C-alpha positions as CSV (number, residue, x, y, z in Angstrom):
1,M,0.0,0.0,0.0
2,I,1.3,3.4,-0.9
3,V,0.4,6.7,1.0
4,I,-0.2,9.9,-1.0
5,A,-1.5,13.3,-0.1
6,P,-3.7,14.4,-3.0
7,S,-5.5,17.2,-1.2
8,G,-4.7,19.2,2.0
9,C,-1.3,19.3,3.8
10,L,-0.7,17.0,6.7
11,R,-1.3,18.7,10.1
12,E,-2.3,15.8,12.3
13,T,1.0,14.0,12.5
14,A,0.2,11.7,15.5
15,S,-3.2,10.5,14.1
16,F,-1.5,10.0,10.7
17,E,1.1,7.8,12.3
18,Q,-1.6,5.9,14.2
19,G,-3.4,5.3,10.9
20,V,-0.3,3.9,9.2
21,A,0.3,1.7,12.2
22,I,-3.2,0.2,12.0
23,W,-2.7,-0.8,8.4
24,R,0.7,-2.3,9.2
25,S,-0.8,-4.2,12.1
26,R,-3.0,-6.0,9.6
27,G,0.1,-7.2,7.7
28,Y,0.2,-4.6,5.0
29,D,3.5,-3.2,3.7
30,V,2.8,0.6,3.9
31,V,5.2,3.0,2.1
32,C,4.9,6.7,2.1
33,S,5.4,8.4,-1.3
34,P,7.9,11.2,-1.5
35,G,6.5,14.6,-0.5
36,V,3.7,13.2,1.6
37,D,4.3,16.0,4.2
38,D,4.9,18.8,1.6
39,R,3.2,22.1,2.1
40,H,2.2,24.6,-0.5
41,G,-0.2,27.0,1.2
42,Y,-3.0,24.8,2.5
43,L,-2.1,22.1,-0.1
44,A,0.1,19.1,0.2
45,G,2.4,20.3,-2.6
46,T,1.8,22.0,-6.0
47,D,-0.9,20.8,-8.3
48,A,1.8,19.3,-10.6
49,D,3.5,17.5,-7.8
50,R,0.3,16.0,-6.3
51,R,-0.8,15.0,-9.8
52,A,2.5,13.3,-10.6
53,R,2.4,11.4,-7.3
54,L,-1.1,10.1,-7.9
55,R,0.0,8.9,-11.4
56,A,3.2,7.3,-10.1
57,A,1.3,5.5,-7.3
58,W,-1.4,4.2,-9.7
59,R,1.1,3.0,-12.3
60,D,3.5,1.2,-9.9
61,P,2.9,-2.5,-10.5
62,L,3.9,-3.3,-7.0
63,V,1.2,-1.1,-5.4
64,K,-2.1,-2.9,-4.6
65,G,-3.8,0.0,-3.0
66,I,-3.5,3.8,-2.3
67,L,-4.1,5.3,1.1
68,C,-4.9,9.0,1.3
69,V,-3.4,11.1,4.1
70,R,-6.4,13.4,4.6
71,G,-9.0,15.4,2.8
72,G,-9.1,19.2,3.1
73,Y,-8.9,21.1,-0.2
74,G,-7.2,20.7,-3.5
75,G,-8.5,17.5,-5.0
76,T,-10.5,19.2,-7.8
77,R,-7.4,21.3,-8.7
78,L,-5.4,18.1,-9.1
79,L,-7.9,17.0,-11.7
80,E,-7.3,19.9,-14.0
81,D,-5.6,18.6,-17.2
82,F,-5.9,15.1,-15.9
83,E,-7.3,11.9,-17.4
84,W,-7.1,8.2,-16.6
85,S,-5.5,6.4,-19.5
86,E,-6.7,3.1,-21.0
87,A,-3.7,1.4,-19.3
88,D,-4.7,3.0,-15.9
89,R,-8.2,1.7,-16.3
90,A,-6.9,-1.8,-17.1
91,A,-4.9,-2.0,-13.9
92,P,-7.4,-1.0,-11.1
93,K,-6.5,-0.9,-7.5
94,W,-8.2,0.3,-4.3
95,L,-7.9,4.1,-3.6
96,I,-9.3,4.9,-0.2
97,G,-10.5,8.3,1.1
98,F,-13.4,10.6,1.6
99,S,-14.4,14.2,2.0
100,D,-12.2,16.2,-0.5
101,I,-11.0,12.8,-1.9
102,T,-14.5,12.6,-3.5
103,S,-13.0,14.4,-6.5
104,V,-10.6,11.4,-7.2
105,L,-13.2,8.8,-6.4
106,W,-15.6,10.4,-8.9
107,S,-13.0,10.7,-11.6
108,L,-12.4,6.9,-11.2
109,A,-16.1,6.2,-11.2
110,R,-16.5,8.1,-14.4
111,V,-14.2,5.7,-16.2
112,G,-15.7,2.6,-14.5
113,V,-13.0,2.0,-11.8
114,G,-14.1,1.2,-8.3
115,S,-12.7,2.8,-5.2
116,V,-13.5,3.1,-1.4
117,H,-15.2,6.0,0.3
118,G,-13.7,5.4,3.7
119,A,-11.5,6.7,6.5
120,V,-8.3,8.5,5.6
121,L,-5.1,7.9,7.6
122,T,-5.7,10.8,9.9
123,T,-9.1,9.6,10.9
124,L,-8.7,5.8,10.9
125,A,-7.6,5.6,14.6
126,D,-10.8,7.3,15.6
127,E,-13.0,4.7,13.9
128,P,-14.7,2.1,16.1
129,D,-13.4,-1.5,15.7
130,R,-16.5,-2.5,13.6
131,S,-15.8,0.3,11.2
132,R,-12.1,-0.6,10.8
133,Q,-13.1,-4.3,10.3
134,R,-15.6,-3.3,7.6
135,L,-12.9,-1.4,5.7
136,F,-10.5,-4.4,5.8
137,D,-13.3,-6.8,4.9
138,L,-14.1,-4.7,1.9
139,V,-10.6,-4.4,0.5
140,E,-9.9,-8.1,1.3
141,G,-12.9,-9.3,-0.6
142,R,-15.2,-10.4,2.2
143,A,-18.9,-9.6,2.5
144,I,-19.9,-6.5,4.4
145,A,-23.0,-6.1,6.5
146,P,-25.9,-3.8,5.4
147,L,-26.0,-0.4,7.0
148,S,-29.2,0.5,8.9
149,G,-30.8,3.9,8.8
150,R,-34.3,5.5,8.7
151,M,-36.5,6.1,5.7
152,L,-36.9,9.8,5.1
153,V,-38.8,9.5,1.8
154,N,-40.5,6.3,0.5
155,P,-42.6,7.1,-2.6
156,A,-44.2,3.7,-2.6
157,N,-45.5,4.1,0.9
158,P,-45.8,7.8,1.6
159,L,-48.1,7.2,4.7
160,G,-45.6,4.9,6.3
161,N,-48.4,2.4,7.1
162,N,-46.4,-0.8,6.6
163,D,-48.5,-1.9,3.6
164,D,-46.8,-4.3,1.3
165,T,-46.7,-1.6,-1.4
166,G,-44.0,0.1,0.6
167,D,-41.6,-2.8,0.1
168,S,-40.1,-1.5,-3.1
169,A,-36.4,-2.0,-3.0
170,V,-34.2,-0.1,-5.5
171,T,-30.8,-1.3,-6.8
172,G,-28.1,0.7,-8.5
173,W,-24.5,1.5,-8.6
174,L,-23.2,3.2,-5.5
175,C,-21.8,6.8,-5.8
176,P,-20.7,8.2,-2.4
177,A,-19.7,11.8,-2.1
178,N,-19.1,14.8,0.1
179,L,-22.1,16.9,-1.1
180,A,-20.1,20.2,-1.4
181,V,-17.2,18.6,-3.3
182,G,-19.6,16.5,-5.5
183,T,-21.6,19.6,-6.4
184,S,-18.4,21.4,-7.4
185,L,-17.8,18.7,-10.0
186,L,-21.2,18.9,-11.7
187,G,-20.8,19.7,-15.3
188,T,-17.1,19.1,-15.4
189,P,-15.3,16.3,-17.3
190,H,-15.0,14.4,-14.1
191,Q,-18.7,14.1,-13.2
192,P,-19.8,10.5,-13.5
193,D,-23.0,9.5,-15.4
194,F,-25.5,9.2,-12.6
195,T,-27.9,7.0,-14.6
196,G,-28.9,4.1,-12.4
197,A,-27.0,5.4,-9.4
198,I,-27.7,5.3,-5.7
199,I,-26.0,8.5,-4.5
200,A,-24.7,8.6,-0.9
201,F,-24.2,12.1,0.5
202,E,-22.5,13.4,3.6
203,D,-21.0,16.8,4.7
204,V,-19.6,18.8,7.5
205,G,-19.9,22.5,8.4
206,E,-22.7,23.2,6.0
207,A,-25.7,24.9,7.6
208,P,-29.2,24.0,6.2
209,Y,-29.3,27.1,4.0
210,R,-26.0,26.1,2.4
211,L,-27.2,22.5,1.9
212,D,-30.3,24.0,0.3
213,R,-28.1,25.9,-2.2
214,L,-26.1,22.8,-3.0
215,L,-29.1,20.5,-3.6
216,T,-30.9,23.2,-5.5
217,Q,-28.0,23.3,-7.9
218,W,-28.4,19.5,-8.5
219,R,-32.1,20.1,-9.2
220,S,-31.5,23.0,-11.5
221,M,-29.0,21.1,-13.5
222,G,-31.3,18.0,-13.8
223,A,-28.5,16.0,-12.1
224,F,-31.0,13.8,-10.2
225,A,-32.5,12.5,-13.5
226,G,-31.9,8.8,-13.7
227,V,-30.8,8.5,-10.0
228,R,-32.6,5.5,-8.4
229,G,-32.2,6.4,-4.7
230,I,-30.4,8.6,-2.2
231,A,-28.6,7.5,1.0
232,L,-27.8,10.1,3.5
233,G,-25.0,9.9,6.1
234,R,-24.0,12.4,8.7
235,F,-24.3,16.2,8.2
236,S,-22.3,17.3,11.2
237,Q,-21.6,20.9,12.4
238,A,-24.8,22.0,10.6
239,E,-26.1,24.1,13.5
240,V,-27.2,27.7,13.1
241,P,-27.0,30.4,15.7
242,A,-29.7,30.3,18.4
243,G,-32.7,32.3,17.3
244,Y,-31.8,32.2,13.6
245,P,-34.8,31.0,11.5
246,S,-33.9,27.7,9.8
247,F,-35.0,24.3,8.6
248,S,-33.6,21.3,10.3
249,V,-31.4,19.1,8.2
250,D,-34.2,16.5,8.0
251,E,-36.8,19.2,6.9
252,L,-34.4,20.5,4.3
253,M,-33.7,17.1,2.9
254,R,-37.3,16.2,2.7
255,D,-38.1,19.6,1.0
256,R,-35.4,19.3,-1.6
257,L,-35.5,15.5,-2.2
258,G,-39.0,14.5,-1.4
259,D,-40.6,15.2,-4.8
260,L,-38.0,13.3,-6.9
261,G,-40.0,10.1,-6.8
262,I,-37.2,8.0,-5.4
263,P,-36.5,6.6,-1.9
264,V,-34.3,8.6,0.5
265,L,-32.7,6.7,3.3
266,T,-31.1,8.7,6.1
267,D,-29.2,8.4,9.4
268,L,-26.6,6.1,7.9
269,P,-23.3,5.8,9.8
270,F,-20.8,7.5,7.4
271,G,-19.3,10.9,7.2
272,H,-17.4,13.3,9.4
273,D,-17.3,13.5,13.2
274,G,-18.3,9.9,13.9
275,E,-18.3,6.4,12.5
276,N,-17.4,6.5,8.9
277,A,-18.5,3.1,7.5
278,A,-16.6,2.2,4.3
279,L,-18.7,2.4,1.1
280,P,-17.5,0.8,-2.2
281,C,-17.8,3.4,-4.9
282,G,-19.0,1.7,-8.1
283,A,-20.4,-1.4,-6.4
284,I,-24.0,-2.5,-6.8
285,A,-26.1,-1.6,-3.8
286,T,-29.7,-1.8,-2.7
287,I,-31.9,0.4,-0.6
288,E,-34.5,-1.7,1.1
289,P,-37.3,0.5,2.4
290,R,-39.0,-2.1,4.6
291,S,-35.8,-2.7,6.6
292,A,-34.4,0.8,6.0
293,T,-31.0,-0.6,5.0
294,L,-28.4,0.0,2.4
295,S,-26.7,-3.3,1.4
296,I,-23.9,-4.1,-1.0
297,T,-24.9,-6.8,-3.4
298,S,-21.8,-6.8,-5.7
299,P,-18.6,-5.1,-4.4
300,G,-16.9,-4.8,-7.8
301,S,-13.4,-5.3,-6.2
302,P,-10.4,-4.3,-8.3
303,T,-8.4,-7.2,-9.6
């Protein structure tokens, strides 16, 4: 496994070292790429340097997976003047990260290569044991358990009365994302085709009015056309000042997503500031309204 820093510069040295140690404790040979602790403003090196390190890591035949140091900022900059070649697509490997790393995950999804939306090295030590085990099960080819949540919107059973008509599962390819980062990629060459997708959103530090703006952009662009379902993780640090008029996150999500005619599952354990269950980007997944679960039916592991 090779370590790269495609986004923000390393600040949390102790937690980073703990994350590396966890991977090594599982028997992985973990090597840090040159410049993993570089700083260029708030970035982990210049765009050209970070881009070159990503390419080098991907094209190294000895590397079986890529571990990202942290999120932050800069992933979308890395994608300027960047394309995955046919040779790159023919030699897939796990790339693991979340938050700003959404940009790289989506660029891979656009060309049909799977990846993992999961803990970066600076957050792995904070994950509960079950979350770490889920990550290792995923990359090592074992089955992973369904994630349980709560149905926010179920078009087949809007009254929530447990009629059989409400048991209408939807299946599609899983597209996890940080909402803000994903929104910034809409209309760019690195946006995947969302036809048949189940999109899984999370975010941090975005108040309801900002989430409203982001989701309204998706609606205005018609980006939800062809999407089969939406899975919502954690939207942490979304509080507004006391006395400030606002929707709750639940109210906002129901308002912006409730008329799309697709199921919306919420309260899933992934995202910032808490358990971040690994999600295989590009895998086949199912939202089951009756059990309020998101399950992976075909992981689509790199070979």
